[in-house]
C-alpha positions as CSV (number, residue, x, y, z in Angstrom):
1,M,17.6,-13.4,17.6
2,K,18.6,-12.0,14.2
3,K,17.4,-15.2,12.6
4,L,14.0,-14.8,14.2
5,L,13.9,-11.2,13.0
6,L,14.7,-12.4,9.5
7,V,11.8,-14.8,9.5
8,S,9.5,-12.2,11.0
9,V,10.3,-9.6,8.3
10,G,9.7,-12.2,5.6
11,L,6.2,-13.0,7.0
12,I,5.4,-9.3,7.5
13,V,6.3,-8.5,3.8
14,L,4.1,-11.4,2.7
15,S,1.2,-10.4,5.0
16,G,1.4,-6.8,3.7
17,C,0.7,-8.0,0.2
18,V,-2.3,-9.9,1.3
19,S,-3.7,-7.0,3.3
20,Q,-3.3,-4.6,0.4
21,K,-5.1,-7.0,-1.9
22,T,-8.0,-7.2,0.5
23,S,-8.2,-3.5,1.0
24,N,-8.6,-2.7,-2.7
25,K,-11.7,-4.8,-3.3
26,T,-14.8,-2.9,-4.2
27,S,-18.1,-2.9,-2.6
28,G,-20.4,-5.5,-4.0
29,S,-23.4,-3.1,-3.8
30,N,-22.0,-1.0,-6.6
31,D,-22.1,-3.1,-9.8
32,Q,-20.8,-0.3,-12.1
33,V,-17.8,0.2,-9.9
34,S,-17.2,-3.5,-9.5
35,S,-17.2,-4.1,-13.3
36,Q,-14.7,-1.3,-13.8
37,L,-12.3,-2.8,-11.2
38,D,-12.6,-6.3,-12.6
39,T,-10.6,-5.4,-15.7
40,S,-7.6,-7.7,-15.9
41,S,-4.2,-6.1,-16.4
42,S,-3.3,-9.0,-18.8
43,D,-5.8,-7.8,-21.4
44,S,-4.2,-6.9,-24.8
45,G,-3.9,-3.3,-25.8
46,L,-3.7,-1.8,-22.2
47,S,-1.6,1.2,-21.7
48,T,1.7,0.9,-19.9
49,V,1.2,4.2,-18.1
50,L,-1.5,5.5,-15.7
51,P,-3.6,8.5,-16.4
52,I,-1.5,11.7,-16.3
53,L,-2.5,15.3,-15.4
54,S,-4.5,17.1,-18.0
55,S,-4.5,20.8,-18.6
56,E,-7.8,21.0,-16.8
57,D,-6.5,19.0,-13.8
58,K,-3.5,21.3,-13.4
59,T,-5.8,24.2,-12.6
60,A,-7.6,22.3,-9.9
61,E,-6.8,22.4,-6.1
62,V,-4.5,19.6,-4.8
63,I,-6.5,17.6,-2.2
64,T,-5.4,14.9,0.2
65,K,-7.8,12.6,2.0
66,T,-7.1,9.7,4.3
67,L,-9.2,6.5,4.3
68,V,-9.1,4.4,7.5
69,F,-10.3,0.8,7.3
70,P,-11.8,-1.2,10.2
71,P,-9.2,-3.3,12.1
72,T,-8.6,-6.9,10.9
73,E,-9.0,-9.9,13.2
74,N,-5.4,-9.7,14.2
75,G,-5.6,-6.0,15.0
76,A,-4.0,-4.6,11.9
77,V,-5.2,-1.2,10.7
78,L,-4.9,-0.1,7.1
79,R,-4.8,3.5,6.0
80,Q,-4.8,4.8,2.4
81,V,-3.8,8.4,1.9
82,I,-5.0,9.7,-1.5
83,T,-3.6,12.9,-3.0
84,Y,-5.2,14.1,-6.2
85,Q,-5.6,17.1,-8.4
86,G,-8.8,17.3,-10.4
87,K,-9.5,13.8,-11.7
88,A,-5.8,12.7,-11.6
89,Y,-4.1,10.8,-8.8
90,L,-0.8,12.2,-7.7
91,K,0.1,9.9,-4.9
92,I,-1.3,6.9,-3.0
93,V,0.2,5.9,0.3
94,L,-0.7,2.5,1.8
95,E,0.0,2.3,5.6
96,Q,-0.5,-0.9,7.6
97,T,0.1,-0.9,11.3
98,S,0.1,-4.3,13.1
99,P,0.8,-5.5,16.6
100,A,4.4,-6.9,16.8
101,E,4.7,-10.7,17.2
102,S,5.9,-12.0,20.5
103,N,9.5,-12.7,19.3
104,I,9.8,-9.1,18.1
105,Q,8.5,-7.8,21.4
106,E,11.1,-10.0,23.1
107,A,13.8,-8.6,20.8
108,I,12.8,-5.0,21.8
109,S,12.9,-5.9,25.5
110,Q,16.3,-7.4,25.1
111,L,18.0,-5.2,22.5
112,G,16.0,-2.0,22.8
113,L,13.8,-0.4,20.1
114,E,16.7,1.3,18.3
115,E,18.9,-1.8,17.9
116,T,15.9,-4.0,16.9
117,Q,14.9,-1.4,14.3
118,R,18.5,-1.4,13.0
119,Q,18.4,-5.2,12.6
120,F,15.1,-4.9,10.8
121,A,16.5,-2.4,8.3
122,E,19.5,-4.7,7.8
123,T,17.3,-7.7,7.3
124,L,15.2,-5.9,4.7
125,T,18.2,-5.3,2.5
126,N,18.4,-9.1,2.1
127,D,14.7,-9.6,1.3
128,E,14.5,-10.1,-2.5
129,N,10.9,-9.2,-2.9
130,F,11.3,-6.0,-0.9
131,K,14.5,-5.0,-2.7
132,V,13.0,-5.4,-6.1
133,A,9.8,-3.6,-5.2
134,N,11.7,-0.7,-3.6
135,Q,13.7,-0.2,-6.9
136,I,10.6,0.4,-9.0
137,Q,10.5,4.0,-10.3
138,G,7.9,5.9,-8.4
139,V,7.8,3.6,-5.4
140,E,9.1,4.2,-1.8
141,L,8.8,1.5,0.8
142,S,9.6,1.5,4.5
143,L,9.1,-0.8,7.5
144,E,9.5,0.4,11.0
145,L,8.9,-0.4,14.6
146,T,6.9,2.1,16.7
147,A,7.4,3.0,20.3
148,D,4.3,1.1,21.3
149,S,5.6,-2.2,19.8
150,K,3.8,-2.1,16.6
151,I,5.0,-2.7,13.0
152,K,4.3,0.0,10.4
153,M,4.6,-0.8,6.7
154,T,4.4,2.1,4.3
155,S,4.2,2.0,0.5
156,V,4.3,5.3,-1.3
157,L,3.1,5.2,-4.9
158,N,4.0,8.3,-6.9
159,I,1.4,7.8,-9.6
160,Q,2.6,10.4,-12.1
161,S,6.1,8.9,-12.3
162,L,5.3,5.2,-11.5
163,D,6.8,2.5,-13.8
164,L,3.6,0.5,-14.3
165,P,5.0,-2.6,-16.0
166,Q,7.5,-3.1,-13.3
167,F,4.9,-2.4,-10.6
168,E,2.5,-5.0,-12.0
169,A,5.4,-7.6,-12.4
170,S,6.3,-7.3,-8.7
171,S,5.1,-10.1,-6.5
172,Y,5.2,-7.6,-3.6
173,F,2.3,-5.6,-5.1
174,K,0.5,-8.6,-6.6
175,G,-2.8,-7.7,-4.9
176,V,-2.9,-3.9,-5.7
177,D,-5.0,-3.2,-8.8
178,L,-3.8,0.3,-9.8
179,R,-5.4,0.1,-13.2
180,G,-8.8,-0.6,-11.6
181,I,-8.4,2.1,-9.0
182,T,-7.4,4.8,-11.6
183,K,-10.4,3.9,-13.8
184,L,-12.4,5.7,-11.1
185,S,-11.9,9.3,-10.4
186,P,-10.4,9.9,-6.9
187,E,-13.7,11.1,-5.5
188,E,-15.5,8.0,-6.9
189,Y,-12.9,5.7,-5.4
190,I,-13.1,7.4,-2.0
191,L,-16.9,7.1,-2.0
192,N,-16.6,3.5,-3.0
193,R,-14.2,2.7,-0.1
194,Q,-16.6,4.5,2.3
195,S,-19.4,2.2,1.2
196,A,-17.2,-0.7,2.0
197,G,-16.7,0.5,5.6
198,A,-13.8,2.9,5.4
199,T,-14.0,6.3,7.2
200,V,-12.4,9.6,5.9
201,E,-10.1,11.6,8.1
């Protein structure tokens, strides 16, 4: 059973990267936004840090908005929680909730939710991609089983303290274009995601 959980965690980590990549694509109807997000992080002369709070930003209200994307074909739901102040991003939280695979549901029925969750946590400590990603400054990762037999992956990105070079070098976050996102103001980014089908909570 533990071996099955090990395989499942590996697949979940990989699928999380793919889903995050898909969720950060821009709407094709907005050429200006698309061109801004197409900038490659390999271009020479790019900054190694993301935009920081300006004096003007510090006087603005801190706002948090949640974007909810339509479910995928396999029933996964992605949420992005954006916290910002003025035109500066403070935190971006990526949450993906997916139905648990049959072997995980079987483990829950045999071992109980608490023990299955414990084995998940133990297995994560042995996943190299997850370990490396979770050690990046400004990043907090978690993977948990919910009471309704779903898997919730959460990636917290503290933008103001994030180690951008390490973040971009991580295979776990290969599909997340933070440079592209932060070239837009938070309000512009939220509007762009709405035009691509997301709703705001």
